[in-house]
Structures are given as C-alpha cells and as structure tokens.
N, C-alpha and C positions, 0 to 999 in steps of 0.2 A: 722565300719571299722573292717577288719579282720586282726589279728596280732598274735604274739606268745609271751609268757612270756620270761623274761630274762634268767631263768634257762634252758628252752627248747632251747633257741637260743645258749647258751654256749655248751650244749650237742651236738647239731647238728653241731656246728662249729668244735668241736673236731673230729667228724666223717668225716666231709668234709676235714679237714686238712689231715687226713690219705688218703682219696680218692684222694686229689690233689697230694700227694706225689707219688701215684701210676700212676696217669695220666700224671703228669709232664707238661711241656710246650706244649706238643702236643695237649692238650685240648684247648689251646688258639689259636694255629696256626696249624690246621690240614693240612696235605699235600695231594697231589692228590691221590685218591684211586687207589688201585691195581685192577686187572681184576675182582676179586671176591669181590664185595662191599656189605656190609650189607645193607638191605633195612628195615629201621625202620621209621614208621610214628608217628606223634604226631597229634592226632585229638582233636581239641578244643571242649569241651562240654559246657563251660560257660566262660564269661568274665564280670567283673563288675568294676565300679569305685565308690569310696566312695565320691568323690567330685572333685573340680577343683583347690584346693589349693595345694601348693608344698608338704605338708606332707600327702595329701590324697593318697590312694593306688589304684593300679590296680591289681586285683586278676585274675589269669588265671588258669583254671582247664581243664584237658584233659586226654586222654588215649594214652599211648605209646604202639605200637604194632609192633612186628617183622613180617612184611608182605613179607619178602623174603623167600628163600628156604635154607638158611644157618644160623647157629647160629651166634649171635652177642655177643661180650664180652665187658665188661666195658661200658655198655650203660649209658649215662648221658644226662641230658637235661639242657640247659642254656638259660636264657632269652636273648632276642635280641631286640634292639630298635634303632630308629633314632631320633636324636635331631633336625632335620630339619622340621619346620612346613610346612604342605601342606595347601595352601590357595586358590587353584584353581582346577577346575575339570580336566584340562589336566594333571596336576601333579599327581592328585589322580588316574587317569586312568593308567598313566605310572607306578606308584608304584604298582598298583594292578596287572599289567601284569608281571612286573619284578622288584622285590625289591632288587635284588643283588647289593651290594655296597651302599645301602642306609644307613645302620646302622652298629652297632657293638654289640658284645656280652657284656652283663653287667658284671662288676667285680663279682667274685665268692663270695657269702656269703650264709647264710642259707636260704634266701628267693629267691635268683636268680638262684639257682642251685639245681638239684636233681640227686642222683645216683640211677639208676635202678638196675644195677648189677655191681659188681667189675670186674676187669680184669681177675680174676680167675674163674668167674661164667658165664656160658653160658646163654644167653637169647634166648631160642629156637624159631624156626619158629612157628608162631601162638600165642606165649606168649604175654600177655599184662599187663600193670601196670598203675594205676591211679596216676596222678601227680597234685600238686597244687603249683604254684609259685606266687610271688607277688613282687611289687616294688613301691616305692613312685614316684609321678610325678617329684619330684626334682631329684631322682636317674635316672629317664629316660630322664631328660633334657627337660621336657615339661614345657614351660614357656610362651606360646602364646595362647591367647584365640581366639575363632572363627576360629579354625584350626583343622586339623587332623594330626596324627603322625603314621608312620609305626611302627608296633610292632609285636612281635612274639617270636619264640624260635627255637633253633638249637638242633638237636639230634646228638651226636657223639658216635661212637662205633668202635670196632676193629674186624677183622676177626678171631683172636685167642688171647690167653692170653699173647702173647708177641709181637703182631703186632703193626703197626702204626695206630693211630686213624684217622678216616675220618668222614666227615659230612655225616651221614646216612639218615637224614631226616630234613625237615624244616617246620615251620608253619609261615605264613605271614598274618597279618591282620592289622586292624587300631584301634586306639582309638580316640574318638572324644572329643574335648574340646570346649564346647559351649561358645559363647560370652555372653555379659551381656544382650543383647536384646533377647526377646522371638522369636523363629523361627516359623512363620506361616506355617502350613502344610496343603496342599489340597490333600486329598485322594479321588480318583475318582474310583468308581466301574464300570467296563465296562460290560454292559448287552448285550451279543452277543452270537451267536451260528452259527455253520456251516449251511448253507441254506439247507432246506428240501422241501420247497414249489416249485412246478413246475408252476402251474397256479392256479387260484382261485378254491378252494375246492378240489385240487388234490396235494398230496405230494408224494415225491419219497420213503419215508419210515416214520416210526412212532417214530424215534429216539428223536424228540423234546419232546415227552411226558415224557420220562425218564429224560431229561434235566430239564424240568419245575418242576418236583417233586424232583429233586436232586440238581445238581450244581447251576442251575439258581434260584432255590428257596432259597438256602443259600446266593447267591450273592445278591438277592433282600432283604433279611433280613439285610445284611451288609449295603446296600445302604440306608436303612431306619433308620439307627442309627443316633443319634444326631451328627451333625458336618460333616457327610459324604456327598460326592457328587456322582453323577452318570452320565453315558452316556448310552443312549439307541440306538441300531442299529434299524433304521426304518424298515429294512427288517425283523428283529426278531419280532417287534411289529406287523407288518402286518401278519406274520405267526400265531402268538398267537391269534389275533383277528379272523382270518379265521378259526382256529381250534375251537374257543369257540362257534361257532354256527353249528358245524358239518362239517365233511370233509371226503374225500376218500383218500386211500393210494394205489398207483400204485402197482400192483402185476402182472408183465408180461403184457399180453395182456388185463388183466381185472383189476378191482379195487375193494378194500374192504373197509368197513367202518373203520374210524380211531377210536382209543380208548382214545384219550386225551381231549375230549371236556370239561369235568368237570375240569380237571387239568388246562387246558388253561384258562377257565373262572375264576377260583380262583386266578391264578397268575395275570391275567389281572386286577382283582378287587384290588389286593394289589398294583400293579404297579400304578394304577390311584390315589392312596393315597400318593405317594411320594411327597416330597417338591419340587415343580418345580423350585423354586429359586436356588436350588442346582443342577439342572439337565441340561443336554445338549443332543445333538444327534450327531451321527457320519454320515458320508456319507452312503447312502443306501448300505447295505451289505459290508461296508468297503472295497471297491475295491482296488486292487493293483495299486495305482496311479503311483508309481515309474516305474513299468514295463509297464503300459499303456502309459506313456510318451515316453519310449524307443520304444514302438511298434507304436508310432505316432497315437494313438487312440485319435482323436480330439473330439469325441462325448461322451466319458465316463462321463465327469463331467455333461454334459447336461442330459444324460440318467439317471444318479443317481438322479439329481434334479427332473426330471419328475416322477420318481418312488416314490420319497419321497412325492411329491404333492398328491399322491393317498392314503397316510396313514394319518388318522385323528389324530389331537392333537399332532403333532410334529413340525409343521412349526414355532411355536413361540419359540421353544427351540434354544439356540445358537448352531451353527454348529461347531463342533470340529473334524477335520480330523485326523484319526489315520492311518498313513502309515504302510505298512508291516514291521515287525521287529521294529517299532517305530523309524525308521531311515528316516530322511528327507534329500533329496539331493537338492542342490541349484537349479538345473534346474527344479525339481519338484515343488519347491516353486513358481517359475515363472508360471509354468503350472497351478497352482491353484489360480492365481491372480484374476480371474473372477468367482471363485466358490461360492462366498458368504460366505465363511467360516470366522468365527471370530478368529479361532486359529488352529494351527497344532501342534500335539504332536511330540516331538523329543527328543531322548536321546543323540544325538551327537552334542549338543551345546558346544562351547568352554568355555562359562562363566556360572557361577551358577546364580540362580534366576528363580523363577517359571514362570513369565510372561516377555517375551522379545519382542521388536519390530523388525520386519524384514525390508527389503528394501522398502516394501510397505505393504498394507493389504494382507493377514491376519497376525496376530501376532503369536508368537511361544510360546508354553507351554513346557518348558524344564523339563523332568522327572528326576528322581534320576539317579545318575551316574551309568553306567554299565561297566563292563570290560569283555573281552572275556572269555567265560566259566563260567560267574557268575551264570547262571541258574543251572549249575551242581555242584556248590560248596555247602558245608553244610550250613544249615540255620543260624548258628551262624556267619559265615563269611559274609553272605549276610546282616545280621542285622548290623554288624559293618560297612560295606560299606555304608549302608543307613544312619547310624548315622553320619559317617564322612562327607557325602555329605550334610547333614542337617546343621552340624556345619559350614561348608564352606559357605553355602548359607546365613546363619544368617537371618537378617531382610528382605532379598530379598525373602525369602520363598522357600519352597520345594513343588514339585508336585509329587505325586505317582499315577501311573495308575495300578489299581488292576484288574488283569484278571483271577485270580484263587483263590480258597479257601486258598491255602497256602500263596498267596500274602496278603490276608486279615489278616491272622494270623500274618504274619511278620509285617504288618502295625501296628497292635496292640502292638506287641512286641517292636517296634521301636518308639512308641509315648511316649515321656518322659515328665518329669515335666518342662523341658525348651522349650517345644513346645506348640503351640495353634492351634486349628482347624480353617481353613478358607475355606468356601465352594466355589464352582466353580463360582457362580455369583459374589461373592465378589472379587474373584481373577481377573475376566475379567474386573471388574470396577476399579481395582487398577492401579496405575501408573507403566508402564513397568520398570523393573530394569536395562535393557540394551537397549540403544537407537538403536543399530543395531546388530542383531543376527549374530554371526559368527559360521558357521557349520564346524565341523571337518570331515576329510575324514573317511568314513565308508562304508562298503559293505552292501547293503540292500538285503535281500532275495526277491525272486520274482517268479512269475509264469513263466513257461517254454514257449519256442516258440511253442511247441506242444499244450499247453493249449490255448494260444492265437489263434492259427490256428483253434482250435475247436470252440472257441467263434466266430471267423469270419465266420465259416461255419454255426453256429446257426443263426447269423445275416442274412446271405443270405437266410436261410430256412424260417425265419420269413418273410422276404420280399416277397419270392415266395408264401408263404401261404397267406399273405395279398392280393396278386394279385389274387390268386385263390378264396379266400373267403373274399371278401371286407367287408362284414358285420359281420365277426367273432368277438366275444368278446375277443378271444385270442390275436388279434393284439394289442388291447389296453394294454395288459400286457407284450408286448415285451420288453419295457424298463426295467421293473423289472426283467424279466427272464434273459435277457442278462447281466444286471449288476450283478445279483447273480452269473453268470458264471465267472465273473472277481474278485470274492471275494478273499481277502488275505488268508482266511481260507484254500483255496485249495492248497496253497503252500506246506503244510505238509500233505495234505489229497488228494493225487492224485486219490486214489480209489473212494473217495466220489465225486470228480470232474467228473470222468468217469461215475459214476452212474447218476449224475445230468444231464449231457449233453445227455446221452443215454435216460434218461427219457423224456426229451424235444423232442428228435428226434422221439421217438415213438408217439408223439402227432402231430408234425407239419413237421417232416422230409420228405425229398423227397422219401425215400423208403416206408415209411408208406402211404403217399398220393398215390404213384404209385401203391400200391396194392389195394387201396380203390376205385380208379377211373379206369374204364375199357373201352377200345375201342374195339368194335367188327366190323369187316368188312369182306366182301367176299374175299377169297384169290385170286380171279381172276375176272377181269373186261374186257369186250369186247367193244371197242369203234367203233361205226358204223358211226361216223362223226368226223369232226375236233374238235368239242366241245361236251362234254357229261356231264351228271349229275348223280353221283352215290351216294347212301345213305350209311352212316356208323352210328353206334349207340354208344353213350356215356352213360355209367351207373355210377351213383354217389352213392357209398356205404358209404360215409361219413355222419355224422349227421348234416352237415351244407350245405347250398346252395352254389353252385359253379358257376363261370363264366369262360367258356372255349371256345377254338376254336380248330379245327383240322388242324394240319400242316402236309403237305406231301412233302417229298423230293424224287427225282428220281435219278437213276444212269445215266440218259441221259437227262439232262434238256433241251438240244437243240432240242430233239425230242418230249419230253413231259414235260410240266410245269404245276404245280398245285398250284394256289394261296390258301392262308389260307381260311378256311371257315368263315362264319359269327360267331361272338361271341354270344354264347347262354348261358342261365341260366338253370341249372339242379337242381331240388330240391333234398333233401336228400332221398335216397332210390329209386330214380326214374331213368328212362332211357329216352333219347331223340335222335331222328334221326336227323342227320346233313348231309347236302348235300355238297359233294365236286365236283368241276367243273374243271376237267383236260382240258388242251388245247394242241392238237397235231399238229405237223408240218410235220410228216413223218410216214409211216407205219413201223410196227415192234413190237417186244416185249420189254417192259420196266419194270424194277423192281422199284416199289415205296415203300417207308417206311413212314407210317403214325403214328403220335402220338398226344396225347392231350396236349395242352399248355394253359397257361394263356393268358390274353389279352396282356400282355407285353412280351410274348414269353418265359416265364419260362416253361421248360419241366415238364410235369406231369406224363405221362406214358411212358413205353418203346416203342420201335418201333413195329408196326404191319406190316408185309410184305404183299404186294399186287402185283400181276402180271397183267400188263395192256397190252392187245393185241390191236394194232391199225391197222385197215384195212380200205380201201377206199370203204366201203359198201354203201355209199350214192348213187353213180352212178349205181352200180349193182342193188340196190334195185329198182330204177326207171325203169330200163330195164325190170326187172322181173315183176313189176307191170303192165307195158304197154303191154307186150306180154300176160300176164295172162288176161288182160282186153280184148284184141282182141280175144283171144281164147274163153273167156266167152261169148262175144257178138255173135260170129259166131255160137257157140254151141246153144245159146239161139234162134237165128233166125231159125236155122235148126230144132230145136225141135218144135217151133211154127208151122212151115209149116207142119211138120209131123202130128201134132195134128189136124190141120184144114182139111187136106185131109182125115183123119180117121173120123172126125166128119161129113164131107159132105157125106161120104159113108154110115154112120150109122144113121144120123139124131139125135145125142146126143144133149139135150137142154142145155142151159146155156152158150153156146159158140157163139160168134158173127159170122154173115155171112159176106162174101165179098160184 
C-alpha cells in the first residue's frame, strides 16, 4: 500500500488550504470557458490497486502537460470517480465513449488534489509536471465486487491570474474490482499475414520472409507459451509449406528465386510442435465474410473450404471464423450457418462471457470489450479496459484475440493473480455462458465495391483460362487464389490488393493470354464458289497445351456467314493450321473479323481483319475450260495433219502411215 505519514499530510493540508482560498468555489463548479481556453492534458502513466477491501488504495500517476498555445494559470488536478458499479458490457462501452455525468470530483484533501501552479504563476505551453494521486476504495464509493467503476481526474486552469477557472483537461479510465471467483482467460494468438502467394511456387513478393523471421516468429513464440492458444490461417500455412521447398518471386514478366526457403522451413518445424489441443484454424485467408454476404457471393464459403482441403494437417483443427474488424452482423451469422465453423469471433456481443450460443450453430466467441478509438488510446487505458471487462465477465471467462506483438505484451500485463489460463480446446468444450447471443449494432469495415469487382473479374479470367487450358494445374488452384483475393487484410492494404490481382492477371488474364496466342491469316480471300475453304494459323506461345477454335464475324452476315472452325489442340510453342469455311449468298466485298476463342466461346485474341471478295467464278471457269479445250483439240488435229504431210514427203521413220 502506498501512503503518506501524518506529518506530511498535515504539511500538505496547510498548503492546500492556502491554494483552496485562492481558487475558491470555482474549483468545484467551473463555468463555461471563454473563447481562449487553456489546453492541459493529464496522461496516465500507471495505475494500481492494493486490494479490493474498503481501505485498500487506488494510486494514479501521470503527467500534466500544457498542450495548448497559451499559458495556463492556477493549474490543479482533482481526482474524479463514479460510485455506480458497471456490471455489463453495454454500460462499459457507453462509459468508455462518454463518461460525462457519470461521476463527481472527490473532496479536496492531500491525496485527491494536486496544485501544479498557483494562480499567480504561468504554466507555459509545452511545460509538464509529474503528479501522483490516491484514494481508498471507500472514498471512491467502490463497494461491489465483480464490477468496474469509472475513474479519472479533471484538470482545471485559468487563462490569467484573475480569470475564471475552467476544465482544461480530463482523464477517464476504469478500475476493476474482481469477484471472488477466478476469471478464466483464453488468450489466442492469431498466426496470419497478408497473402503473397499467387499459385504454387510463385509469389508476388518476398515479404513473407521478413515476416517469418520477425513478427510471425515472435507470435509463434507467444503461441508456444504454457496456457496460450493459437489460430492458424490455412492460407499462411500453405504459403510457408510452399516456400520451404523452394519457390519463385514474380518480377514483372520474369521470376526470380525466393530467399526465404530456410526461414520458412525453420518456422514450419516450430509450428508443427505447437500443442494442437490449444489450436484452431480460421477460414482460408480470413475472407471478408460481411462484405461477401452483402455482395451476394454465395460461393465464398465453399471456395474457402475447398482451398483448406488442399492444406495438410489443418482439417482436424476446430474452425473459428474471424470476421473483418472482429465485428459480427446478424445476417452474416446466418450466412455462415452451413460453413462447418465451431465458433465465430465477435467484439460486439451485448453480454459478457467468452463462449456464447447463437440462434443455431456455430457458437460465438466474445472477445474483450472495445470502444471506438480504443486502438489509438495509450496502453495503460487499454489495460484498464481489459481488466474491467474481465472483472465483469467473472466466472464466465474472457477471450482475448492477440493479433500483434503489442497485444501480446498487453495480455501479459493484464493477466493478474485473480485470473487463470484456459486454452481454446477447453473453452469450446465448456458450457456456453449465454443461451442466445445478442449482437449490438456495429459498423464493420469491409472491402470496397471496386475490390469485389476485381475479384469477380479474376473469377471470370480463371473460368476462361480453364476453358482454354483444360489440363492446366492452375485451374485446381483457382479456389485458393480467388479466396485470397477476398482476404480481410486487403481492407487496409489496397496497394497490396492491386499488386496481388495484377500478379494473377499476368498469369491467366485475358490480356496476357491474348498476347501469347496469335492468329495469322491472309488479309484478303477470293471466293470462287458459294462455299470455300481458307486456312488460318494459330500459334501457341504459352507453356501449356490449349484447345481453341477460330470464330469469324462479318459486317454483312446475310451475304457471307462463317461458322466456327473445328476445335483443335495446339501444343506449347507450336502452330497449327485451321480451316475456316465461309458460305456466300451473293457477290461483293465483305469485311470479316476473325479471332481465336475457347470451346465455350471465351475470346482469346483480338480481331484479325480479313477482306473477302465473292465472285460467281464457278460458271466463268467452266466456260473458259470448255473453250480452251476446243481450241486445244483443234490445234492438236491441225498440228498432226501438218506433221503427217511433212513425213510423207520426206519419209521420216517412227511415224505411222495412213
């Protein structure tokens, strides 16, 4: 217990009496500030409780700083507190958002009150001062266990040495008073990263190497500690396994060897040693399920499941869905009814308790209470919020999802003597604390319409590529690639999303394929009959065998129609001649446009223009042939007669006589 001696208390009391005379009643009842208001902040550096009995103390330490641009006079700090116990999450969140009106300033005494400067001394802009205040639980009115109480301090000051005092700054936090029962805490380390893999053995960059030797290495260490639990993203595990036996990194139109093979192998070996009873898995790539439901993507859940099936040693782990922002919407809950998930993470549950039942399967895992802007508040305030939520949860337990190294550190700082560790497997086997989960209204972050449009385009490109190259190994990876495209990680990493989708398009996109498959044809054809057959050439510069046909459209289909060619197979690096068979109904010039397409009609190449001239050459040709034949016969007869007459006159041998 931190306290002061009686003599020190009396000395401070005399000083405070003088300060109170200067301040007057304005210190207790400040009026509305004038236009120029001092800006003084009180930043909490530590807070501690010596116990939960009435005479135990709460000690608050912090720094008072003039953060404004004008001097402040008579700066004083007064403890503030509420006597109303907070015993549910809704009230805790409300108090965290706006604690105005919740409590009152404590009576002035040597422990509750600190004078920074008198009314005659300026507290200059940028100046700071250390403060320590304390109060007993009885003085604060804390008399309920298993609850939280709003607590803090007010800073009052004046703009000059004769002015009216105003509230220049406030600090609002919580103190937690645990119940008599131990609070079981389940701390889950989330092992996940922004996707980098495009397809097997090919990655968009080498960023995961640094992650595996840095952030993910430290998170893996935390997951391996006694009492800790973990969730693995199957997409991450798939990437690490792929890296561990060698891989390539896309570099524009070429690829380079990756550098993280050994790092990946070492990380994978450590991961395989984790206690699987404390582990679980997320959906593949943790897709943005809230936005997918709004986008009416009915195939996302199935695609994620199929992608997970390709990852070894994860199918036996319980599936825990982690929605974007850890916000669960009621409609999304129904959307996941057939996902096979055992539980869904949610911060926006109305009631406390780590495991809760929903309207049906799956169940809900309620994480620690969060308030708007909590991630931006100092660590001490977040620590107090976590302790307050734990005290409210009591025997129902608390769940903490740890997504960063700072979260791991805060978890350690908020694990106290009145808590015990309970791993994920034990939590899922326990009895739900709430028979029916009630979700509070919350705004969930989500992928943009532009991002979903890009994913839809990728889906179409995979379909077209699958029709072009039916035997391609890339098609079997479409579920994983498309699901990675809907990862929640892209919400805050739009540049990474663009890099990922561009990387896939360079592999299977229409523009890439259109440059690799080439159609060659004569720019002009002459039709000498109503039907003709003309050759065109298809060249395959891809590394895989393709199945294609040639499709021709004309600007005058009534005069000339061209049915698609036969479907042919062209080996990689080879060319093949394909015959097209136009059918004419009238003479004239017709402009035709030919392109290569898949068997299902997906366009592969741009148009190649062909001019077709249709003439009735069939009749003319027969006339020419007949006349030519008659001329030839007559000339031949005439020549034979000349030779015979000459032979008879000269007696040349070898020629027959008449």
